[in-house]
N, C-alpha and C positions, 0 to 999 in steps of 0.2 A: 458633308451632309447631302441628304438626297435630294436630287432636284425632280422637277416635274417637265423638263424639257423634251419634248417630243420628236421623233423622227421616224418617218414612213409607217407613223401609227403606234411606233414603241414608246415606252417612257425610260429614260434614264434613271436609274436608282442606285446611285452611288457608282460602283464600277460594272454593276450589270445593267443589261436590257430586258425589260419586262414587258410582256403585252398588255395592253390595257384590259383585256377580257379576264386576265388572272387576277387583276385588282378588283375588277366587278364581283369575281368569284368568292373573294375573300369578304368583300364588305357585305355581300348579300347572306353571305353564311351566318354572319352575326346579327343581320337584320332578322334572319330566320328564327334563330333561337329566341331572340327577344320578343317577337309576336308570341312564338309557339308556346312559352312557358305561360303566358296569359291563358290561352286556349285549354292547356291539358290541366292546367290548376282548377278551373271552372268545372270539368268533368271529374276531376278528382278530388274535389272538396269533400264529398262523403267519406272516402276512403281514407284522406286525410285525417278527418275526425276521429276515424275509428283506429288509425294508427297512434294519434298522440292521446287517445283517451279523452276527447273533447267531444260531448254531445251538443252542446249550445251553439245554435246557428249565430246568434249573435255574436259569439265568441269568435268562430270560425269564420265569419264575414269578414273579419280582420287580415286574413290570409290575402284576400282579393283587394279589399279596399287600402290597406296599408301601402301596398305597391302603387296602387293607381294614386293615390295622394301625393305621395313623395315622387313620383315618376313626373306626375302634374306641375308640381311647384318648382322642381329642378331642371325641368328642360329647358326652358329659356336660358336661366343663371349658366347652366352648364354649357350650352352651346357658345356663349359669349365668353366663358372662360377657356373653352378650347380655340375660339380665334385668337385670343389674346397670348396665350402661351403656347398653341401648338394642336393642330388637330390630330396628328399621328400619335403625338404623347396622349392626348385626351382619348382617342381610340382604344389605344393599347392599355390605358389606365381603366378604361370602362369595361372592358373584357375581363381584365384581371378580376376587378372588383364583383363583377357579376358572377364569375365562374367560383371565387372563394365563398361567396354568399350562397350559390348554388350547392356547393358541398357542406357549407353549415346546416343549411335547410335540410339536405338529406340525411343527415346524421343525427338531429337532434329529435329529442322526445317530449317536448313542451311546447303548448301552443303559443306561449310567448314569447319563447325563444324563437320559434319558427317564425314569426310576425317580425321579431328583430332582422332575421336574415333577409326577409321579402323586402324590408325597408332598404338594406345593403343592395339588394339585388337592383331595386329601382333605380337608387342612386348611381350604380353601374350603367344601366341602360339609359339613363338620363343622360348621361356622358358618350355612351357611345353611338348615340342615335344622330344627333346633329354632327358630330364629328365624323361619322360615316359617310352622311350625306355629302359634307363639305369637301372630303376626299374624293368622293365619286365625281362630283362637279368639276372638281379641277383635273382630274386624271383621265376622264373619258376623252376621247378624240371630238374635237369640235363639231363633225358631222354625225357623231352617233350619242351626243347627250341625251337626246330624246328616248333613243332606245335602251341605253343603258339605265336610265332612272326609271323606266318603265320596266324593265326587269328587275330592278331592285325593288320596286314596289310590289311585283308579282310574288315575290317571295313572301311578302308578308300574307298576300292572299292566300297563298299555298299552304302557309303554315296553320292558317284558319281552317282551311279545309279538310287538311289531314290531321290536325291538334285532336279533334276528339276522338277520332279512330285509334290514333297513336295513344293517347292519353289512356283510353279503356284497356288497350293492350299491355301498357307498362305497368298499368295497376294491377293487372293479373298475378306479376311477380312480385312486385311491392310499390306501395305508393311513393317511397324514398326515387324509385327509377322516374318520377316526374321531374326531380331537380337534377339527378345523376346524369339523365342524358344529354344535359346541358354541357358536360365537361368535355367529352372528346370533341365535339364540335367547335367549342370555346378554344380548347388548345389549339387545334388545327388553325382556326383564324387567327389568334394571337401570333401564332409561328408565321404564318401567312402573311401578316401585317407587318410585322417587325423585318421581315427579308423583302418582300415586294412591294409593298405600297409606299409610294413616294410620300416625301413630306411637304408641308406647305408653307410659305411665307406666312409668317405670324403677324399680326394686327398689333404692333407693340404699342400704338397710340389708343387701341380700344381701350373704354372704359372698364372698370370692373363692375360685374352685376350686382344688383341690389340684394345682398344675404339676408337683411332683414325683412324686406319684402317677401323673398321666398319663404323664410322662417313663418312670418304671418299667414301667409297663406295655408301652409302646412296646418298651423292650429286652427284657423278657420274652419276649414274641409275637415279636420279631424274633430273638432267640438260638433260639428253640424252632425257627422256620422254618428258619434257617440251618441247624441240625444235620440236620434232616431233610432238606432239598434237596440237601446238599452231602454227606451220609453215603455215597451209592455212590461219589463220585469221589474223596472224602478218605479213605474207610475208615471203618467205625462204630467202630472202636476207636483210631483216629488222636487225638492231642492235641488238634487243632481242635475236631474234632465232641464230644469228650467235655468240652472247655472250654465249648463253646456250649451243653450240655445244663445244665452246672454253673452257669453264669450264668444260664438260664431259671429254674433251681430257686432260686437265691438271690434274684434280682429279684421273682420270685412272692413269696417269703416277704417281702420287704422292702416290697412294695406291699401285701399284708394288713395289715402293720404300721402303714404310714402311713396307710391307710384307717381303720384303728381308732381313730387318734387325732387325725385332722383334722377339723376342724369342718365341712368341705364338701368329701368324699371324692368320689373318682371313681365307687367302689361303696360305697354306705351298707351296710356288714355286717349291719345289723339287718334288712334288708329279705329278705337270706337266710335269716332264721328262719321265713318263710312258707313253707310247705310247698308251694303251689301256685306261689307266684313262683319259688322254688329249683330246683323240678321242671320248670317252665317253661324256665328259662334252661338248665338241663344238657340237656335234650331238643332246644332249639334248637340249641346248642352241636355236638352230635353229628350232629343231622338235617342241620344245614348243612355239615357236614364231610363227609357221605356225598353229599349234592346237588353240592358244590362239585366233588367228585372224579368224579362222572359226568358232570357238564356239560363240563369241560374234556377228560376223555377222550374223549368220543364225536366231538368237535370234531377232536382229535388223529387220531381213527381214521379219520373221513370223508376229511379232506385228506391224512392220510400213508399210508393204507393202501388206500382206495378210490379215492384221487387226485380228489376232488371238488374242483372251482374254489371259491375262497371265496363267490361266489353262490350256488353249488349248495348248500354246507354249510349257507348261512343258510336257504335254502328248506328243505331237509331237516329242520334243527333248529327250523324254527318251529312246528310243530304242538304239541310239547310244551308250549311257555310259554302257546300259546292254550287249552290245558285247563285251566290254572291258575285264572283268573277263572271259568270256568265251575263247576268243581267246589268253588270257594270259596262260590259262591252257593247250591250244594248243600248244602255243609257247614252253612252260616248258617241255611237252611229246616229242616235236620234237627235243628238246636239249638232252634230256637225252637216246631216244630211238634211234633217227638217228645219232646222234652225228654230225647234222648239224650246222655248225659255227652261232655263235652268229650274227656276223655281218650279214651274210647273212638273217637270220631270221628278225633282226630289218630293214635292207634295204627293205625286201619283204614287212614288216609293213609300213613303209613308203611311197612305191610305193602306196600301197591302200589308205593312208591318201592323198597323192597327186591325185590320180585319182578319188576319191570322190571330192576333192575340183574342180578338172576340170569338172566333170560332173555336178555340181551346176553351174558353169560358161556356160555350154553348154545347159542346159536343164531348169532350172527356168524362169519362165516367171510371168508377173502381174497377170495372173489369177490363182489362187490356185487350185493346183493340186498335193496334197500331196504324193499319193502313187505312181503316175507316176514319178513326179519330184522331190521330196524331199527324200523319205524314202529309197531307194535303195542308194543315193549319201550317206546319213547319217550313214546307216549301214556299209556301205564300209568305212567310215572313224574310224567308232568304232572298227571294225573288225581289222583295220591296226593299229589303237593305243593299242589295245590289245596285239598284236605281237610286236610293236615297243617298247612302254615305259617301261613295266617291264623288257625287254630283256636287254635294255639299261643301266636301272639304277643298275640292278643286276649283271651285266658284268663289270661294271666301276672299282670296287675294287679289281677283282679277283686276279691281279698282285701285290697288296700291301699287305704290312706286316700286320700281326693280329694287331698290335697296332696303324696302320695308318687306318684301316677301318672304323671306326666310324667317324673321321675325314673326311675320304674321302667321305663316304655316305652323310654327311652333305654339303659339297662341291657341290656334285652333286645335291642335293635339291635346293642349292643356285643357281646354274646356270638354274634350272629349272624354278625357280622363275623371274629370270633375264630374261630368255627368253620369258616367259608370258607378261612382261612387255613391252619388245620390240613388240611384236606381236600386243598386244592391241594399243600401241602409233603408229605403223605403220597403223594399219586400220583405226583409228581416223584421220591419215595425209590423206589417200586415201579417205574416205568419206567426209572429209572437214566440214565445218560448217552445211551443211544440215543433218548430222548425220543419224538416220533412215530413212529420208525422201530423203536419195540421191538417184540419178537415179539407174535403172537396170545397166547401163553401167558402174557406178562407184563401184556398187557391185560386178560385173563380173571382174573388176581390182583387186579388193581384193582377189575374189576367185584364180583368175590366179596367183597373188602374193603368196598366201599361198601354191599353186601348186609348184610354183618354189621354196620355201624354203623347202617344202618337198624332193624336188629333190635333192637339194644341201645336204640336211642331209642325204638323201640317200647315197650319195658317200661318205663322210665321215665316217658314219656308218661301213664302210668294216674295218675300222681301230681297231674296238674294238675286233676283233678276236685276240686271242693270237698267236705268233707264236708258233709252235709245237716243242719247243726244249724241251731237258729233264727236264729243270726247268719249263717251261709253263706248261708241262702236270702234273708236280706234284701239281703246283698251281691250274689246272683244277680240281685236284682230291678233292682239299679243297675248290671249289668253293662255294658248299653249304652254308658253315657256313660264309663266305663273303656275300652271298646273303641274309641272313636273315637281318644283319643291313643295306644293302642297300636298301633293300625292305622297310624295317620300316621308314628308314629316309625320304623317298619318300613320305610317308604320303597316 
């Protein structure tokens, strides 16, 4: 069996001696493709619709939402299963499932078959993400844990930055390359992990996760999304829409009850009693709903109204994500050097996101004027996201005990995905059956709604600043260690 014994900065893996940087490279590659798949799928959604013969945005939205729903619900249970039965085995299983589902998505020609493969992709990502983080934390040299996790986190930011451009370039060949691109990277990561990544000791006494709770969460989010996206077509007062919302309410209540009594719940309800943690999760939920609305709407606008090609859309939308890591660094410096409260930094970022959405509504017209009407708005949104999102995610677990940080970070990531599902569903409900051909008035309504959600999140964000008691000051001193796991779980 592989070990994790370290000698002069190297790791003994069976009969081989492996440098930890090689392990980092393998794990970071897997993290890269997991996040990349989200960004290039957003940019490629119109092309996917043409490829599978699907014009309905309400149906196409499930290509995005199904992934987010399943990933959100399985992230915590999958992490606990990996802890129980082995992180390396979980990592390899996650990559294999993700790769097989990517191949299936690439070769299918039916929208609902594609959605099914997206569900399998999400299950694979939900397994490999916490497994990869756990392997990284146990294999990194003790004096380089911070550096390694920062690099691991940066790969996600890099994929978000290059995702729109890469997605646009791939679509010029075929929309199927959006999924085929995963295969070579996944294969190399799988072979590298099998050979070079050390195994870790299993937590044989760990409780099995709450499978019923995970299933209830999938049904609850799915039913809510179904009611929202089909409302315009079915009628908001129709029996099917009312039933969908009723199922969502009932299953949410059942999920809470199940979480309260299960020894290893998807969401440990006691964590929500912490003001900082609960405020961060609510803010993340609302903020990511606003951002998901904005991201998909501008892509639909560029391709549907300004008639940009997929490649040109990728180029046009790339500057926003580029701003995120830049302003994330600014936010970190502000917190370290000026001691500016985390809530204030996050609120400032959310103000910029809302401002960008409002400027879209006020300035965009049917005639393309990229620099004067689009670029400044999009850069404003990217700068705001860079200030807000890393600050929210890294601050969420500051008050939690060290043994609760990993689970708390996964819950934050879960709320992030749920927010994205809600945002996309609300956008579809606003645009209606016309989808990308919807009128400017409907797009403006979507952008104003996104701005309103950002404003709401801004208010809640002030709750993430810990109270300056003696206890909280001690917790702030240890914030860096908590931030590593929170950042990594955010993907």
